[in-house]
N, C-alpha and C positions, 0 to 999 in steps of 0.2 A: 495258817500253817503253824504247828506247834513248835516250840523251841527245841524239843527233843529231836525233831526231824532235821533241824539245822546243824546239829552236832555231827551228823554223818553225811549230809548232802554236799555234793561237789558243786562249786561255782567256778566258771571259767572267765568271767569278766567282773571285776571288783573295783569299786571306786571308794576311796577314803577321803572324807571331807574334813579338813582342818586347815583353813587358809592362813590363819594368823592367830596370835602374835608369836614372836620369836620363841619365847619360853614354852608356849603351848605346843608349838611345832616340835620342839626338842622333846617334850614329854610324850608325844605321840609316836616318835620314831621306834621305841621298843616293840610296837605292834607289828612293824614290817617283817622282821624275821619270823615271828610267830605265824603271820598270815602266809608267808611263803612256805614255811614248813607244812602247814595244813593244806595249802593249795599250790603244790609245786609247779603246776603247768598253767596257772591262771595268769591272765592279764590283770595286774594290780597297778592302778593309777592313783595319783594323789591330786586332789583339787586344792590349789594353793596359790598364793599371791606370787608374782614374779620375783620379788625380792627374797622371799623365803625359799623359793624353789631351789636356789643354789645350795641349800643345806641338805636337800633330800634327793635330788635327781641323780646323783651318782651312787646311791645306795644299791647294792647288788640285789636286794629283794624287791626293788621297785621297777616296774615296767616303763612307766612314763608319768608325765605331769600334765594336768589340765589347768591352764593359767587363768586366774581370776584377778582382773585388774580392779582392785577395790576403789581406787581413786576415781577411775572413769565411771564405774557403775554406781558410785555414790550420787552421780548426777542424773540417775535414771528418772525419766519423767520431766526433767528440766532441760535436757540437751538431746538433740536428735542423734548425735553420734553415740551417746551412752545408751539410748534406747535401742539403736541398731546393734550395738555390741551385746546387749543382754539377749536379744533374739538370736544372734549368732551363737552365743554360748549355750542357750537353751537347745538350739538345734544340734550343736556338737554333742552335747550330753545325750540327747535322744538317739542320735546316730550310733553312738558307741554301744548301745544295747546292753548296758550293765545289768547283771542279774542280781548283784548284791551291792548296796550302797550303805556305807557306815558314816553317819553324820555325828562327829564328836564335837562340832562347834555349837550346835544346839541353840540357834537363833532363827527368827522367822526367815531371814534371807537364805541361810543355809538349808532350811527346810524346803524352801521353794525350789532351790536347785536340786535337792533330793527328789522331790516329786517330778521335776522336769525330766529326770532320767527315764522315768517310766519303769524303773526296776521293780520287780515283784516283791523283793525282800529289801526293806529299808529299816536300818537299825539306828537308834539314838537313845539318849538318856530319857528317863521318865520325868514327869512333871516335878517341880521343886518340892522339897520336904522341909519341915520345920527345923530350925537350928536349935542346938542345945550346947551345954558346956563341953569342952574338949575332954577326952578321957585318955589322951596319949600319955605314955609313961615317961617320955623323955623331955617333955615341957609341961609345966603346970600353968596353963593359961586359963585364968579363972572366969573372965567375963565371957559374954556371948555376943560376938559381933553381929550387928544387924544387917550387914551386907556381905557380899561374897557369893561364890558359886554354891548353889543349892539344888541344881538340876537344870533340865532344859528350860529355856526362857521363851517369852513372847508367844506361847502357845505352840511352839515348834513340835512338841511331842505328838500332836495329832497327825503329823505327816508320816509317822513311823509305823511299819507293820509289826515291829517287835521293839520293845523298850527295855533298856538296861535298868534293872532295879537298883535303887539307891539305898543300900543297907545302912550307911552311916556317912556323915560328912567329915568325920574325924579320920581322914585318910589322905595320903599324898596324891597329887594329881596323876602321877605315873600309875600308881596302883588303881586309881579310879578308872583310867582308860583300859587297864588290863581286866576289868570286870567283863569286858567283851568276851574273854576267853571261854567261860562255861557255856555261853550261848552258841558259839561256833565250834566248840570242841578244840580250842587251841591248846597247845602244850602248856605245862606249868613250870617250864625251865626258867631260871633266873633271867630277868630282863636284859636284853642286849641293847645298850644305849649308844653304840658307836655311831659316829658321824663320818661319812666318807667324803672327803673334799677333793676337788679337781686339782690337777697340777697347776692350772692357771691361777686358782685361788692361792695356792701355796707360794707360787712365784710372785704374785702380787703382794703378798704379805712380806716376803723377804725384801722386796724393793721398798716398801713403805717404811719398814723399821730401819733400813739403811745402816747407819753407823752402829746401831745396837745389835745387829744380826750376829756379830761375832762374840757377844758377851751375854751373860745371864741378865735378864731384865724382868721387872715386875709390871703387871698391867693394872692400872687404876681405871675403874669404870664408874664414874660418879653419877651418871644420868639414870633416870627412870621416868616412866610416864606420869606417876602420881607425884605431885609436889610434896606430899607428906612423907614420901619414902626417901627423900633426899637427905643424906648425911651431909653436914656442912662441908663445903669445899675446902675451908681452912684446915679441917682435920684430915681430909684426903692429902692435903699438902704436907702436913706433919708426918703422915705415914710415908709419903714420897721422899721427904728429907731423910727419914730413918733408913729407907732402902738405899739411898745414895751413900750414906755413911757406912753401910754394910758392903758397899762395892757393887751394888746392882744398878743397872740402868732402869729408867722409869718411862713407861709409855702410857699416855692418857688416851683412852678409847671412848667412843660414843658416836651419836648421830650429830648432824649439823645443829640441831636445837640444843645440844649440850655444850656448844662453843663457849658460852659465857662462863659456865662452871669450869671448863678446862682452862680458860684464860686466868681465872682466879687461882687455880692450882699452880699453873706454870709461873705466875708472878711470884709465888712463894717458893717454888721449887724449879729454879731456872734451868736445871739440867734435864728436865723432863721433855719428852717428845710428844707434842700434841698432834694426834691423828683423828680427832673428832671430825666427823662428816666426810672423811676421806676413804672409808672402807666400805666394801660391799659386805653383806652378811657372811659370805664365804671367806673373805679376807679377814674379817673380824675373828671368825672362828680359828683361822690358821694362825693368827697372831697370838690368840689366847692359848692355843695348843703349844706354841713355842715358848710361852712365858714360864718362868720358874714358879710364879704364884699370881693369883688374881684377887684384887680387892674390889668389892662391889657393894651396892645396896641390893635390895630384892629386885632383880632385873633379869632380862633374858640372858645377859652375859654370864650371870651366875650359873644358869642351867647349862649353857654351852661349856663352861669350865668343868662342870661335873661330868658331862658326857665325854669330854675330851681328856679326862683324867688329869687335869691341871689342878693343883691345890688351890683352894679358894677360901676366902674369909669374907663373910657377908654381914652387913649391919641390917638388923630388922627392927621395925617399930610397930606401925599400925597393922601390918599384915601378919598372917599366921604361918610360922615356919614349919609347923606340923603338916600343913596342907600344900604349901608351895615353896618350901625351903629347898636347900641343896639336897637332892634325893639321897637318902641313906647316909647323910653326913651331918647329923645334928651338931657335931663338934665344930663345924665350920660357921655356925651362927653366933653372932655377938649381939646381945640385946640387953636393955635395962629391964630389971624385974619390977614392973609396975602393974598394979591391978587393973589399969585401964587399957592395957595393951595385950592383945591386938584389938583394934576397933574397926579397921577397914575404912576409916575416913579418908577421902581423897583430897580434900582442900584444907589448907591451914586454918581458914576461918571457922571450920567446924570444931576445932580442937579447943576444949576449955582448959587444957593443961599446958598451954604454951609449947606444944609439940615436944614434951619432955622425953618421950620414948626414944627420940633420935638424939636430942641435945645432951642427954645424960650418958650417951655412949662416948667415951673419951678416946683419943688417939692411942693412949697408953693401953686401953683395953684391947683394941684391935692389934696393936703391935705385940702384945703378950700372946695373943692367939696365933699371930703370924710366926713368932719365934717357935712355937710348938709345931706348927705345920711344916716349917722349913727343916726342923730337926728330924721329923719323920721321913722327909724326902732326901735328907742328906745335903741340903743346900744351906743349912743354917751355920 
């Protein structure tokens, strides 16, 4: 089937596959309103992990969610319950009789689920392309990282009936997902990034912030999956101390694994409220939405702040803010101007420069950017 025919064809049952991670899910949300406008009467479902489902299942453009338990299915072939769960999920996908599946995850596992649907039209990204120097106007990033997204992985592209061409790698992830538009005839209206949270998530957030609910507070989110993306906890604490001198409350957010970082911050900033490991993704989003400003590394919380229209300042080092930074907010990025950055190294042991890209970003640099952001919002 030619791409031209997809631009006018109607589909009544559509599945979007993007199970994780948090930031990737947030980047995919702008597709929902466009799909709903193009297919107003369709059943549009999202294949997603239970923890991330809370961020999308209340979106008015979405019909439902198909839950993918990543932890359970990771034991496929080693545990009987995981094997049974995979067969149950395959059967559920087949029974739904999807006509169109859009796999934006682009790995072998997501491709298998795409094929399991039996959908005649299966769209995903094309095979990886070669990397080159960035050409973006708002950041001069001179080296060529040897890692990072470059297309569908693990041979997953063979599962697709139609592939999204990769014109360049020098583009933000949100814009990359919107490349689906010309294939399906989606509109070219500005992306709508809004996240719709449940009343329960909002109420839970109010309960968690407790004594700070009645005052302006800043959210510090020090955690991130890569060790090399961690800005030192001591500098987060310096920023927290500055906030308290300005009359703001301080909330430290993150997952349970960020507890040690949070403890180091609170030791130096005793007035801070540590909520690491206590929030669901929906409650995390609701707290960030309530915050006057958010300070992060390159993390999913940064993307939540952008989508929720909360001012954000983010420290970047080994990763490329052109591709995965705060969408349409280059002024929110603080980084050291080093010829070796970005590099996309994940482990400190790989860095021959002592992780200078993060350590050379001072608390004063971040505070200066915060002062500017708060003046714009009238909170300074």
